[in-house]
N, C-alpha and C positions, 0 to 999 in steps of 0.2 A: 807609690802615692805622696805628694808633698808633704811634709809634715803639718802646713795648717790646715791638711785638710782631717775630714773623719774617714778613713777608711772604713768601718760599718754602714756609711750613708754611700756610699761608692762601689758596694755589694749587691748584688740581687738577693730580693727575698722574697718569698713567698706575699699576696696581696698588697705589696705597702712599691710606691714609686722612689726609684732615685730621686728622676726629678731634676726639670733645667736647670734649676740654682744651684743641685752639683755639680755636673754637668759643663755647664758654663763656665763656674770657678776652674773644671779644673782642663776646660781649653784654655781659656784665657790663659794656664800658668802653661800652658805648653805641654799637659801632661800628654803621654800616649792613647788614647782610649782606643784603639783599635782591639787591645787582648780584654779588654768591657764587652767589646762589642761580639765578641769568638765570642763571648761567655756569655752573654744573655740567647745568641743564636744556638749552643750548645743546651744551655736549658728549655729553649722554646723548641727542639728534635721532640726533649721528652712532653712537653707542658707546652700543648699547638695552639692551646686558648684560654693563656695567660696574658690578657690583657695591658696589664700594666708593664710588661715585659717584652711588645711589642711596641709600648707607647714611647717605652724608656731606648729602645734597639732603633726607632725613628729619632728620635735624640742625637743618639750618638752618629746615624750616618747624615746626618745633617752637618753636623758640627766636626767631619769628618768630607763633608765635601761629596758625596754620593747624596746629593736630592732626591732623583727619580727612585732608589731604593728606598730611601727612608720615608718618600709617599705613599709608597707600596705598602709600609709595614704600620704605617697610620692609619693608611685607610682599612686594613686586616684589624687592628685593636676597636678600629671605632664602630665596624662591623659585628664586633665580640659583646661592646659594652657603650655608651652613651657620657656616663656617668665616672668621673675619678675625683680620687683625696687625693688632694697635692699636698706633699710634704711643707706643713710652714708651723707645727708647734712646738716648740720649745714644750720643756717637760713644766707641766702645770694645769692650771682649771682653763677650759675654753673661756674668752670674754668675749664672743661676738662669732658667728654662722656666716658667712658669707657665698651665697651660689654665684659662681658665675656663670655666665653664658658664653660658650665660645662657639671656635669653626674649627674643620681643618684645615689644613696650611702649613706654613715654614712656619720661622721663627719673627718675621714680621705681621701677621695674619690677626693675633690677639695683643690685649692688654697682658705685658707678663707679671700678671700678680704676685707669682711667688714670688721675684727677685724685690716684687716688694713689703713681699708679707713672711720672708723666712729667717723664723727663730725669732715666733712672736704667738704671742695667745688671741691667733685668727686662726678659726680653721676654714680650710676653702675646699669648697666643693668647683667643677667644671664639668659644666655639663655641656656637650658639642651638640649642637644641630645644623642642618643642614636643609636646602628645601626639600630634598627627598627624605630627611631626616628628622621630622619637625620636633618641637615640644612634648615629652611625652604626658601623659595622664600623671605621672604620680611623680612628684620631685619630694630633694631630700627638705628637709624642717630648716629653716634659716633664718635672721634679721635682717638681713639685706641683697639685694638683688644689684649684681655689676653687672653690665653690659660690656662685656670687654673683646668683642667682633672686631677688630680694626679694618677702615673703612678702604676699600677698594667695589672694581667693576665687579666683582666675585661676590662677593660679601654683600653690595647693595640690593639684590633680593631678598634674601636673609635678615637684611636691617627692616625691610619693609615689612616682614612679616610678624618681627618682636615689635614693632610701632602699636600695633591695636592689642596686646600683651601687656605689654607694659602700658597701656594707657588705664588696665581694671586691675593690674596686678595687686593683690593684698600685701604687701611689702613694700618697703623702700625703695626706687630705683634710682641707681647713677647712670649715669652717663646714657641719658635716651637712644634713643637709638634715630630718632628723627635729627637732634643734632649731631651725631654721628653719618649722619647721611651727606651734611652741608662738609665736610673737611677733607674729599676728591681736591688734589690742586686744582684746576680749574675754579671750581664752586670756593672753594677758601678765600682763593686770589680773588674772588667778586663781591666775597663777605666782607675780605679786610683790608683793601686795599683803596676803596675812595674814604680815607681817615687819616685828620691830623693825627702828624707824629710817627705814622706808619707808610713802609713804604715796603710794598708786594707786587711787582712785576704783575700785568695779566699776561694769565697762563689759558692759552688757549689747546682743544685737541686738534689737531691737526693732520688728518689723512695724506700717505704716502703718496699721493698721485700731485696735492697741493706741492708740498716738501720739493716732489721731482720738478715741478713747474720752473720753482726759486730755482734751483740747484742748475736749470740749465740756462736759467735768466730769460722766461719764459715771462715771467711773472718778477715781483719785486718785492721783497719778505714784507713791506709795510702794504703788501694787498694782503697780508694774514696775520699781521701784529696792529694796520691800524698807521700810526705816527713810529713805530716801531722800528729799529734798524740793526743793522748789526755791529759789535757780535750778538748770537745770540745763544738759550741756553736748549736743548734739544735732548730728551730721554723717552724713551718707549714707555708707553702706558704699563703703572704698575710695576714699572724698575723701583728698586729702593737700594741703598746701599752704593748710590753709584756705576750701576750696574746697566751700561750704555750710555751714562749719561756725558755729554761732550759742552765744550764754548766753540761754537762755530763762527770765525771770522770774516767768511765770503761765502759766495755761490760756490766756487772751487772745491772749499772743504765741506762745503753741506751734499754735493755731488760724491766727498770722498765716505763721507761716514753711510750715507743710504748704499754707497758700495756695498760696505762692509753688515751690513742691516737683512735681516727678513724681516723684521719688525713692519704689520701695516698702519701701525697710526702712532704718534707721538706729541707728548706734551710742547709744546713749544713757548717760548717766554725770551723776553731783553736780559742781557748780561748786567750788573748793575755791578761797579766797582766797586770791594769795599774795604780795600786795604787803608790800612794805619799810614799814618808819618811815615812810622817806621819803616815803610814797604809789607809790612808783615799779615798776610789776613789773620784774622779771630773769630772762629764760629762761638757761638754761647747754645748749649742745650740747656733748653728750663724745663721745669712742669708750672702747671698753673693748678694746685691744688685750694678748692673752694674761693679761687680768685689770687690766691696767694704764692707769689711766683718766688722760684727757688733755682738756682743754678744747678747744675748736677756735672756738667765740665766744662772746661774750654778749650777746644784747639787753639793751636796757633800757628801756622805755617806758612812758606813760602810765596805758596801754591793756593789758588783761587778754590779746589775743590778737596775739601777740609774731611776727611775722618777721625777720630777720633787715633787709630790705630796707625794711622799713617802720616798724622803729626810732627812724627820725633819727639814725644813730651817724655817719651820714659827715656830718652839721651840724651834730655839738656834740661840742666839742672835749673837756668835762668826761664825759660820754660812753666817749671813746676812752679817755682818762685814767684812768678807771674799769676798764675793758674789759683797757687794759694791766698796769694793776699787779694784778687778777685772772689773768689767764697769769702774770705772773710770779712770784706768792704762791703757785698754786693747787696746789701739793704740799704745802703747808704749812699752807693756811688750809682752804676748802674741800674737797678731799680726804683731810684728813685728820680733819674732821668728818665726815665720810660714808663715811670709812674700813669700817666694820664694812656699811654700804647696801649699798655698792659690790661688798664681797664677798663677801655675798650673792647680789647682783644675778650676776655671777659666777658662781656658784654652782650656780643655779638656771639662769638662761640657758644656761650650757655653752658659749659659740660664743667662737671664736679673736678672731674679728672683730667689731662691735656698736656702732651709736649709739645716744645716750641724749638726749632733749629733756626739760629737766628742771630744776627749780627749788628753792627754798626754803620751807616753810612760815614760817608765826610761832614756831610754837615748835620747830622746829628741825627737822622731818624732812625728808628727802630726796624730797621731790616728782614721780614719772615720770608724763610727757604719753606718751611712745610710749617703747619698743625698736624699732629696724630697722634693718634692714644696706643698708639703697637710700640714706642719709641721702649730702647730697651733701657732699664735704668738700675744702677748695678752697685754692687758695694765689693767689685771683685778685683778691683787693682790691687797691685802687691803695696802692702801698708808700708815696709820699708822705704818705699821708692815713692809712695802717696797717702804719709801719715794723715796732711789736711782732710784727706778727703773723705775714710772714716765719718769722723765728729759730721760734715756735710752729707752726708747719707743718710747716718740716722736721723736726723731732723726732718730728713726728705720723708722718712718710714717713718714717724714718728708724724708726722701732719698727714700723710694716709691715713694710717689708722685712726687719727681722729676722726676726719671725713667722717670713715665708715660709723666707728660711734657715733658723730652726731644726728648719719641719717637716721641710724637704727631706733634714734630717740624722740622721730617724729608724729605726729599721731596722722592718721589713715583710719578715723570713728567712717567718713562715709564711702568704704571700700568693700567690696564684697567680700565673705570668708573666702579664706586661705587655700590656696590648692592642696590636693591629697597631699598632707606630709612624708608619706611614706617612703622610708627612701627606698633608691633605683638601686635594684641587685644585677650585677654584669653574670 
């Protein structure tokens, strides 16, 4: 194990989770997780009902790329138990108890609260629900309920079920389900696009046969996007991290794209060239916490499709210096330039916590690519290469904790009695 990690945290133990934060850090530092996976499998041979081990194994398998088996292990874990106590506490007294409602799925299915709250004084319980396994009658005692379910077509029915419960919940509720439901790419674009200072091109769900008509030139792209024209951005519904995402310059490229995909429906929008004067693209990841914007990272790349890990940040001291300066001066530069736009985004989305992937257009507008509550926000980058990130991430984590504390102090005199506070035992 790398010396910066706690070896004990990476060792399976009865009735405890290793958890996402430790495993993600190990994977990010290129540690080989396969021996740990083998150890978990061996443990499960004699303890097949150990839900924590099943959940950890699911995370390990996701991180090494075996998605199908990972989802099978997760399903086994959730059949054994719906409730998991996540490893967030440092030594000392518990300041706050948070109950998070989550759903099954991959690392983009839920708000990664464990990464935001790791090594804190906030106790975190994750209760997994699905349409088939709704909220149980008994829930753990808690001070705040956080709806951590990320928006997707698959989770819309769960969010719909949670709407009625959230309206009568006897504890403060953060990230209300009806607000989360509006974060699909097409609905978010509809909510945010017609606003001063904000550029978010209309995003439409388009069936395969419609795009095939454009590819064969039996129809025009304008018939799909109104006054839109090539180039366009196409991605499958439900895709993240650039999977299946392409910039298409003409009908011939669209035909080639469709020939390589079996998907039946796609999100389509116009491409916005957001290069700066130096020819580089810059993509910002922000979070809005109680309406205030914080920068998490800035990817700087020669390519329009930026993911932080492929932007060459670790290989370029100049890029890191620029990112450090952006973080240092953010409140007085980027956040100030886009103050009105960010305030309008907060007003329209009306979420306690939400992430934004965004950029700046050449004419100075805030270009929003995506609004989502399931973006990974973390402090796992190597300190020797990114020393400026630790103070920034600690600011974000402190703001998130403050948000929880503020919520816990709300008065709910008009609400009914609390649900059964008896802990759920798996």
